[in-house]
C-alpha positions as CSV (number, residue, x, y, z in Angstrom):
1,M,135.2,85.4,-142.5
2,L,135.6,81.7,-145.0
3,I,132.4,79.5,-144.2
4,L,132.8,76.2,-145.4
5,L,129.5,74.5,-147.0
6,P,128.8,71.2,-147.8
7,P,126.8,70.4,-151.1
8,S,123.4,68.4,-151.6
9,E,121.5,66.1,-153.1
10,G,119.0,68.0,-154.0
11,K,119.5,70.2,-157.2
12,A,117.7,72.6,-159.5
13,D,115.9,70.2,-162.2
14,A,117.5,72.6,-164.7
15,G,119.7,75.4,-165.8
16,T,118.5,78.5,-167.7
17,G,121.6,80.0,-168.9
18,R,124.8,80.0,-170.8
19,R,126.4,76.3,-171.3
20,L,129.2,75.7,-168.9
21,D,132.3,77.1,-169.2
22,L,135.1,76.1,-167.0
23,A,137.3,79.0,-167.4
24,R,134.7,81.5,-165.8
25,L,134.5,79.4,-162.2
26,S,136.2,81.4,-159.6
27,M,139.5,80.1,-158.0
28,P,141.1,79.1,-161.7
29,E,143.5,77.1,-160.2
30,L,141.5,74.2,-159.8
31,T,140.7,74.3,-163.4
32,P,142.8,71.5,-165.1
33,A,141.2,69.4,-161.8
34,R,137.9,70.5,-162.5
35,E,138.3,69.9,-166.1
36,E,139.7,65.7,-165.8
37,V,136.9,64.9,-162.9
38,L,134.1,66.4,-165.7
39,A,135.6,64.4,-168.5
40,A,136.0,61.3,-166.4
41,L,132.6,61.7,-165.4
42,V,131.3,62.8,-169.1
43,A,132.9,59.7,-170.3
44,L,131.7,56.7,-167.5
45,C,128.2,57.8,-167.5
46,D,128.1,58.3,-171.9
47,G,129.9,54.9,-171.9
48,P,128.4,51.4,-172.4
49,D,128.2,50.2,-169.2
50,E,125.5,51.4,-167.2
51,A,126.0,49.4,-164.6
52,A,129.3,50.4,-163.8
53,A,128.4,53.9,-164.1
54,R,125.4,53.5,-161.7
55,A,127.9,51.7,-159.2
56,A,130.4,54.1,-159.6
57,L,128.0,57.1,-158.4
58,G,125.8,55.3,-155.8
59,L,123.0,54.8,-157.7
60,S,119.6,52.3,-158.2
61,E,118.1,51.8,-161.4
62,G,115.5,54.1,-160.4
63,Q,118.2,57.1,-160.8
64,R,119.0,56.3,-164.7
65,D,118.1,59.8,-165.4
66,E,121.1,60.9,-163.9
67,L,123.8,59.5,-166.1
68,R,122.0,60.7,-169.1
69,R,122.3,63.9,-167.1
70,N,126.1,63.6,-166.5
71,A,126.4,62.6,-170.0
72,R,125.2,65.6,-171.4
73,L,127.2,68.1,-169.0
74,T,129.9,69.9,-171.3
75,R,126.5,71.2,-173.4
76,A,123.9,71.7,-170.4
77,A,122.2,75.0,-169.4
78,T,124.1,76.6,-166.4
79,T,122.9,78.3,-163.2
80,P,124.2,79.6,-160.2
81,A,125.2,78.0,-157.3
82,A,123.5,80.0,-154.7
83,R,120.2,78.5,-157.2
84,L,121.4,75.1,-157.8
85,Y,121.7,73.8,-154.2
86,T,118.4,73.0,-152.6
87,G,118.9,70.8,-149.9
88,V,117.6,70.8,-146.0
89,L,120.7,73.0,-145.2
90,Y,119.8,75.8,-148.4
91,E,116.3,75.6,-147.6
92,A,117.0,77.3,-143.8
93,L,119.6,79.5,-145.7
94,D,117.2,81.1,-148.0
95,L,119.5,82.9,-150.0
96,A,117.3,84.4,-152.2
97,T,115.7,86.6,-149.5
98,L,118.5,87.7,-148.1
99,P,118.9,91.5,-148.1
100,P,121.0,93.0,-150.1
101,A,124.1,93.5,-148.1
102,A,124.1,90.0,-147.0
103,T,123.8,88.7,-150.6
104,R,127.0,90.2,-150.7
105,A,128.6,88.9,-147.6
106,A,127.5,85.7,-148.3
107,R,128.7,86.2,-152.1
108,R,132.2,86.7,-150.4
109,S,132.3,84.4,-147.9
110,V,130.5,81.3,-149.1
111,L,132.6,78.2,-150.8
112,I,130.2,74.9,-151.2
113,G,132.3,71.6,-152.1
114,S,131.4,69.8,-154.9
115,G,132.7,66.0,-156.0
116,L,133.1,67.4,-159.2
117,W,134.2,70.9,-159.2
118,G,136.4,70.6,-155.8
119,T,134.5,73.8,-154.6
120,V,132.8,76.7,-155.7
121,R,131.2,80.2,-155.0
122,L,127.4,81.2,-155.1
123,T,128.2,83.3,-158.2
124,D,129.5,80.5,-160.8
125,R,127.2,79.1,-162.6
126,I,127.3,75.5,-163.1
127,P,125.1,72.5,-164.7
128,P,122.8,69.9,-162.2
129,Y,124.9,66.9,-161.8
130,R,125.6,64.3,-159.6
131,C,128.9,63.2,-158.6
132,P,129.3,62.8,-155.1
133,I,132.3,62.7,-153.2
134,G,132.2,59.0,-151.6
135,A,132.3,58.3,-156.2
136,R,135.2,56.5,-157.3
137,L,135.9,57.2,-161.1
138,P,137.5,55.1,-163.5
139,G,141.3,56.7,-164.1
140,L,140.9,59.0,-161.2
141,G,139.9,56.3,-158.3
142,A,137.9,57.8,-155.2
143,L,137.1,61.5,-155.0
144,S,138.3,61.9,-151.8
145,A,141.7,61.4,-152.2
146,Y,141.9,63.4,-155.8
147,W,140.5,66.2,-154.3
148,R,142.5,65.9,-151.0
149,R,145.6,66.3,-153.5
150,A,144.6,69.1,-155.6
151,L,142.4,71.4,-153.1
152,G,145.2,72.3,-150.6
153,P,147.0,75.5,-152.0
154,A,143.1,76.8,-153.4
155,M,141.7,76.9,-150.1
156,T,144.8,78.3,-148.1
157,A,144.7,81.3,-150.7
158,A,141.0,81.2,-150.3
159,A,141.2,81.5,-146.5
160,G,143.6,84.6,-146.4
161,G,144.3,85.9,-143.0
162,R,140.2,85.1,-142.4
163,P,138.8,83.1,-139.3
164,V,136.9,80.2,-141.7
165,L,134.0,78.6,-140.5
166,D,133.8,74.7,-140.9
167,L,130.3,73.5,-141.8
168,R,131.1,70.4,-144.3
169,S,130.2,66.9,-143.9
170,G,132.4,64.6,-142.8
171,A,132.9,63.1,-146.2
172,Y,133.9,67.1,-147.7
173,A,135.6,68.0,-144.7
174,A,138.1,65.4,-145.4
175,T,139.2,66.9,-148.5
176,W,140.6,69.5,-147.2
177,T,142.0,70.7,-143.5
178,P,143.4,73.6,-142.7
179,Q,146.8,72.8,-141.2
180,G,149.6,75.3,-138.8
181,E,147.6,78.7,-137.8
182,L,145.4,78.1,-140.3
183,A,143.7,75.7,-138.2
184,A,143.9,77.7,-134.9
185,R,141.4,79.8,-137.1
186,T,138.8,77.4,-138.5
187,V,135.8,76.9,-136.6
188,T,134.1,73.4,-136.6
189,V,130.5,72.7,-136.0
190,R,128.9,69.7,-134.7
191,V,125.2,70.2,-133.7
192,L,123.8,68.5,-130.6
193,H,119.7,68.2,-129.6
194,E,119.5,68.0,-126.2
195,R,116.3,66.5,-124.5
196,E,115.5,65.1,-120.9
197,V,115.3,61.1,-120.6
198,D,114.6,60.3,-117.0
199,G,114.4,63.4,-115.7
200,A,118.2,64.0,-117.2
201,P,119.3,65.9,-119.9
202,V,121.1,63.6,-123.2
203,R,122.5,64.8,-125.7
204,S,122.3,63.6,-129.1
205,V,123.8,63.4,-133.0
206,V,120.8,64.9,-135.5
207,S,121.0,64.4,-138.8
208,H,118.1,66.1,-140.9
209,F,117.9,69.2,-138.7
210,N,121.8,69.3,-138.2
211,K,121.5,70.4,-141.4
212,A,118.6,73.1,-141.1
213,T,120.3,74.2,-138.2
214,K,123.6,74.5,-139.6
215,G,121.3,76.8,-142.6
216,R,119.7,78.9,-140.1
217,L,123.3,79.2,-138.0
218,V,125.2,81.1,-141.6
219,R,121.7,82.6,-142.5
220,D,121.9,84.5,-138.6
221,L,125.4,85.4,-139.0
222,L,124.9,87.4,-142.2
223,L,122.4,89.3,-141.5
224,A,124.0,90.4,-138.4
225,D,127.2,91.6,-140.5
226,V,129.2,89.3,-138.7
227,R,132.9,90.3,-139.4
228,P,134.9,88.0,-136.6
229,R,139.1,88.8,-137.2
230,T,139.6,85.3,-134.8
231,A,138.4,81.9,-134.5
232,G,137.3,83.2,-130.6
233,Q,135.4,86.5,-131.9
234,L,133.5,83.3,-134.7
235,V,132.7,81.8,-131.0
236,A,131.6,84.4,-129.5
237,A,129.4,86.0,-132.3
238,L,127.8,82.3,-132.0
239,R,126.7,83.3,-128.5
240,D,125.5,86.6,-128.9
241,L,123.3,85.7,-131.8
242,K,121.8,83.2,-128.3
243,Y,122.8,79.8,-129.6
244,T,124.1,77.4,-127.1
245,V,127.9,76.9,-127.8
246,V,130.3,74.1,-126.1
247,E,133.4,74.4,-126.7
248,Q,135.5,70.4,-126.7
249,P,139.5,70.1,-126.5
250,S,141.5,70.3,-130.0
251,P,144.4,69.2,-130.3
252,A,147.4,71.6,-131.0
253,G,147.1,72.1,-134.5
254,R,144.3,70.8,-135.2
255,P,140.4,72.9,-135.8
256,R,138.9,74.5,-133.1
257,Q,135.5,72.7,-132.3
258,V,132.5,73.3,-130.9
259,D,128.8,72.0,-129.9
260,V,126.2,73.8,-130.6
261,V,123.2,73.1,-128.3
262,V,119.2,72.5,-129.3
263,T,116.6,71.6,-127.7
264,E,114.0,72.5,-130.7
265,L,114.2,70.7,-133.9
């Protein structure tokens, strides 16, 4: 299966290896788009108008160091994406402690969305950066719309005939939506917290723990060596792993939607 994850704002402080080489990244069909976004981001952050750069990236005055980091991206040291992202989801996924077979499965299966790179695999070497999908870059406009135009063929090819588990947040999910037959093989997940209020069960969307639950879910799938061939088998595998899964009505031609209900956060 193909597993789609969002990135995280939390990242390693610095790379430790060779400089960025876009030609070495996976999905080389995205190289021209990556070059264009990278050039626009570096020019913005290395330019004279700091206030405009911070506004474009949604940064505060106290985050001006992120501009200096972005300005040096083309000559910065890199690290594998598996080590770069350090947010709540990735803490729960804990890639570094996976056994070898699960690590190989993760490298085959996981794609991480990115406002700068479009999408990357865990083995792709990239430098620490700050470029949210909600950013607007001079000459390119909104990155969400930019990547929506660029990602389609590459993502469809990456999925191949496999089912897709889409765990991306809304902004990143908007950059590519599976269509047609591929949509029927795609499962999107929402995490709900169930608690008792005045003697009745109440379910609500969670944020911070939504990410942690998704990280644990992916880890469990990898450890169990789950290899579903259909969306239905993927949903069944989640239930076999003792997740409470509630399917939601899905319009024809749209991905299958499921809620994962948790009672403890």
